[in-house]
N, C-alpha and C positions, 0 to 999 in steps of 0.2 A: 533667565528662564530655567525652570526645573527640567532635568533630563528625563525623557520618557523612559519608562521601564516596561518590560514585557509582562502582560497579564495572562497567565496560563488559564485562569478560569474563563475569561472572556474568549480566549482563543478556542477553548474546547466548545464553548457555547456556539460560536460561529461555525466551527467545523461540523458540529452535529447538525446545525441548521442547513449548511450547504449540502450535506449528504442526504438529509431528509428531502431536499428539493430535487436532487439529481439521481435519487435511487432508481427510479424507473429507467431513466436513460442509461445508467451504468449497467443495469441488468439487461437491457435491450442490446447492448454491445457485448454481451457475454461471449458470443462466438469469436469475436476478435480477441478478447482478453484470453480466451483459452488457447488460441493459436499463437498469439504473441508471447504470452508468459508461460505456455505449457512446458517447454523444455526446462526452464528455470524452476518451475514448480516441482517437476519430477526430481530435479537435483536437490531441491530443498527437502523433499520428503525422504530422499536417500540419506541426506546429512542428519535429518532428525530421527532416523532409525525407524520410520513408520513401516510396519509389516502386519501380516495377518494377526488379528486379535488385539492390536494396539489400542490403548486409550489415548486419544489425541485432543489437545486443546488448540483451536484455531482462533487467534487473536486478531481483531480488526478484520473479521472474515468477509465483510461486505456482502455481496449477493451470493457468495458461497461457491464460486467456481472452483477454487483450490480445495474447498471443503469436500466437494464431490470427488476430486482426485484422491484425497486422503481416505474417503469412505470406500472407494473401490479397492484401495490397497488393504485396508483392515478387514474387509469383508464383514458379514453380519455379526461375527463374533467380537468385533471391535466396538469401540464407543467413541463418538465424535461430539464435542461441544464447540459450537461456533458462537463467538462473542463479538459484539460490535457496539459502538456508541449510538448508532442510528437504528431505531426500531424499524424504520421503513426498509432499510437494507436487509435486515434479518427476516422480514416478512417474505421478501423474494428468496432468501436463502432457504427458508422453510418450504416454500412452494417448489423450489427447484429440487430439494431433497425428496419431497413426496413424489414428484414427477419421475425421478430417477429410481424410486423404489428403495431408498436408503432409510429404513426405519430406525437405524442406529445413530442418526444425526439428530442432535438437539440444539436449540439456540437459547441464548440468554443475553439481554442487553446489559453490557458491562463496560465500564471505562478500563482501557488497557493498563492504566497505572494502578487500578484498584482490584487486581485479580486475587490479591491475598484474602479477599472475602470468600473465595472458593476454598474447597477442602484442600488441605495441605497434602502433598505427596499422593495425588490422585490421578496423575497422568504419566504415561510413558514418554510422550513427546509433546512439545509445544511448537507451533509454527505461526509465522506471521508474514504474509506476502504484501510488501509495500505498505505496511501499516505503521512501522516504527517512525516514519517521517512525520506522523501526526501527534507524537507524544512529546509534550514539553519537557518531561524528565525521562529520557530514554533509559537511563540506568535504573531508575525506579521501576519502570515497566518491566525491564528484564529481571530485576530482582523478584517482582511479583510473579513472573513466569516461572522463575526458579522455585519459588514457594510451592507451586502447583505440581512440580515434577517429583517423581520417585527418585531416591538415590540412584545415580547412574543413568537417569533419564536425560534426554537430549532436547535441546532447543535449536531451531534453525529459522533464520529470517532472511527476507529479500529486501533490498533497497536499491535505489538508483545509485550509480557511481557519480562521476563528476558532471558538472554542467557542460563542459566541453565535449563529453562523450554522449550527451543526451540532447542533441539539438532539436529533436522533434518537440520537446517540452521546454527546454531552456530558452530557445529563441522567442516563443510566444510570451513567456514570463518576462523576459528582458524588455520586449517591445511594450507590453502592457505597463510594466513598472515605469518606463520612461514617459509614455504618453499620458498616464494617469498621475504622473509626478508623485509617485509613492516614495517614501523614504526607504533607506536601506533597512533590512531586517534588524530588529532590535537584538541586543545580546541575549542569548538563551532561547531565542525563537527558533522552533524547529522548521525544517524545510526539506524539499525533495532531495537535496544533495548533502544533507547533514551527516550521513554515514558513508560518504562517497569514496572512500579508499579502503583497501584491505587492512591497512594499519589502523585506521579509525574504527573500523568494525571490530577488529580483534581487541583493541583497547577498551571499547565500550562493553563488550561481552565479558572481558576479564574484570573490569571494574564492578560488574554485577555479581561476581563470584563464581563464574563458570571456569572450568578447567578444560584442558585439551582443546583450546580454542583454535578455530580455523576459519579462513575466509578466502574466497576466490571470486574472480570476475567471470562474467559470461555475456557475450554479445546476444542481444535480443532485439533485432531491428523490427520496427513496426512496418509491416508489409501491407500495402493497400493499393487500390487501383489508381489513385490520384491524390494530389495535395488537397484538393477540395474535399475528398472523403476524410482525410485526416483532420481538416478544419472542422468538418461536421462532427466528428468524434469528440474533439476537444471542446467544441462549442456546446455540444449537448450534455456532455457527461463530466467535464472537468470543473467541478463546482468552485475550486480554488481560483480559477481564472475569472469567473463571474464575480467572486468576492472582491478581487482586486479591481474590477471595473465598476464596482457599485457606486463610486462617487462621481461618475461621469454621466452626462445626459445621454439618452438613447441614441441620438444622432452621432455623438462623439464615440460611443461604444462601437457602432457599426463601422466608423472610420478606422478604429483600432483593429477590429477584426479583419478589415480589408488589408491592413498592413501585415497582420499575422499570415493571412492567406498568401500574400506575395513572398514572405520570408520562407514559408513552407515549400514553395515551388522550387527552391534550391535542391530539394531532395527528390524531385520528380525527374525521371528520364526514361526514355524508351518505353513510354506508356505505363510505367510503374512508379509507385511511391515507395521509397525505402527510407524510413525515418530512423536516424541514428539513435540507438539506445544501448546502453551497457549497464548491467546490473551487478551488484555485489551481494554475494550470498555468504552469510556467516553462521557458524554453529558452535556449540559448546556443550559440555557435559556437567551435570550437577554432581 
């Protein structure tokens, strides 16, 4: 039998489809995302050098929660371009920007690996919050970000650290993979923990040509009222999990979700859910 190889084109097509389907749910959980990822987002903006008047490119911006953070920092004299592969997500980003009164935010549907179609040296800072995990060629994506930066401009990105430090997500993934009898990820296939250590993050940034590279870890626990609420969050808005379950019949899927629910209860105590999550934040200079 021929060995299967990873198909980046198909991967991007399915990723775009899953986000088109879950865009509303992802936006609806925006309050949680802001609370959960807020401190890491502020640190990312610090490391990217975002300040009053900055021109900022937000890659894989989603519904634009972190885009709003950047816009508040730059003020109306700044310029923000939010890009994403999913038009549905960017529709929410546009609506959220209008509601917040940030006229200096624009959006554009764009593959994160194809940013070199944008004007060269046109941004002071590039940011990407948990977007790198969806890029089949992470070095290519970072090189495209570098293309967009002015000399001396800064990039900063956030990713998950290791599976062991992110049980709120890794346990459901492990259960679904086992129950759906999915093969191990193919060589070259991106994933949530593909930039999981400071060493890997630094090496990837350096490979893309950035200098003065740095990376650090940050705890970012998912704080909710119960394991059931976390299950609802993941079930409604984590399109990747639904993609993994696609080959199962509806009854079998519900059985898997029940197993996920039981596993998440491990992180519930004293009337609160504390989902383990650790992020790695990396930055570099053009």
